[in-house]
N, C-alpha and C positions, 0 to 999 in steps of 0.2 A: 771574425764572425764565429759565433758559437752555434753549433748544430747539435740538437738533442735527438737521439735515436731511441725509439721505443719498440719493444718486441710486440708483434701482433700475432694473430692465430697462424699456426703452421710455420712456414719459413718467411712470412711477410714481416717487413720492418717499415716503420714510419719515421722519416727524418723531418724535424721541425726546425725552421730557422726563420727569424723575423715573423712575418704573417703568412708564411708559406709552409706547405707540407708536401712531401712526395713519399710515395709508397713503393717499396721494391719487393720482389718475390724471387723465388728460385725456380729453375726448371723442374719439371715433374721428375726427371731422373735424379735431381739433387734433393728431392723430398718436398719441393714446393708445389704450387698449383699453377704456376706460370700465368698468374692473373695480372702481373705488372712486370715491367722491365727489371732485369737483374742490376745490382749496383754497378757492375762494369759497363753495362749498356748506357746508364746515365752518364758515366764518365766519358765514354766514347762519343756520345751524342753532344756533349758540351762543346767540343771543339768546332764542329761544323755549325752548330747553333751560334756560337760566338762569332765566327767568321761571317756568317749570314747577317748578323746584327750590324757589323761594321760595313758590310756591303750595302745594306739598306740605308744606313745613315749617310754614306757617301752619296748614294743616289738621291736621297731626300734633299740634301744640301744643294744639289745641282738641278733639282726638279726633273730628274730622270725617272721614268716609270720602272717599277720593279716587276712588272708583269713579265712572266716568262723566265725570270732568273731562278735558277735552281743551284743548290750547293750539294755536292756529293762527297762523301769521305770513304776511302777504302784503306785498310791496313794490311800489311804483310809482315810476317816475322823476318827478323834479320838474323841469319845464322841459326844455331841450334837453340838459343834461348827464346822460348815462346813468349816471354814477357818483353823482350826488346823488339820493338816494332817500328816500321816506317809508315807514317801516315801521309796519305796523298789526298789533298782536298782539291776538287775540281769545281770550277764555277762555270755553269752553262748560261750563256747570255743569249738573248733573242737576237735575231738578225739585224734588228734596227738599233741595237745598242751603239752609241757613238764611239767610233774607233779611237778618237782622241782621248777618251777616258779609260780605256781598257788597262793600260799600264798602271795608272793611278789607282784604279779600283783594286788591283792586286796588291798594291802597297797598303791600301786601307785594310784589306782582308787580313794581311799579315800582322796587323797591329792587335790582333785578338789577344785579350788578356789571358785566356785559358792557355793558349800556346806559350805566352811569355812565362807564366808560372811553371809550366812543365819544363821549359828550356832552362829555367833557373835552378833546376834540380832541387826541389824542396826537401827538407829533412822531416822525418816523422818520429814521434814518440808515442808509444802506447803504454799507459800507466794505469794503475789501480787508483781510482778516485778516493780521496780521503774525506 
């Protein structure tokens, strides 16, 4: 997938991919206006959003209501390296969620594509475009 990023006013940036656009900004202390999430915020949000997608699909396939289901993510640093983190995704289920599907639901949530890409340890190149 190709993503084009354009510079906007101040520290704001616009990423364009397919028919979609997202805008990021920086905090006021970093010179931005804090009008939009920072790029790292989008990255972090992608994991619980992805898990929630698979949870919803699981429920839809079994005609289980998704009312009351919430997904939370917390991260904590591992050791001294602030970039090495442990991500904990918790799924809150309503009291009436069928017990027999809880384990399978967690298996489904773990099929998240974002998680798989991160676990595969992607490689990065930053180059000057010709």
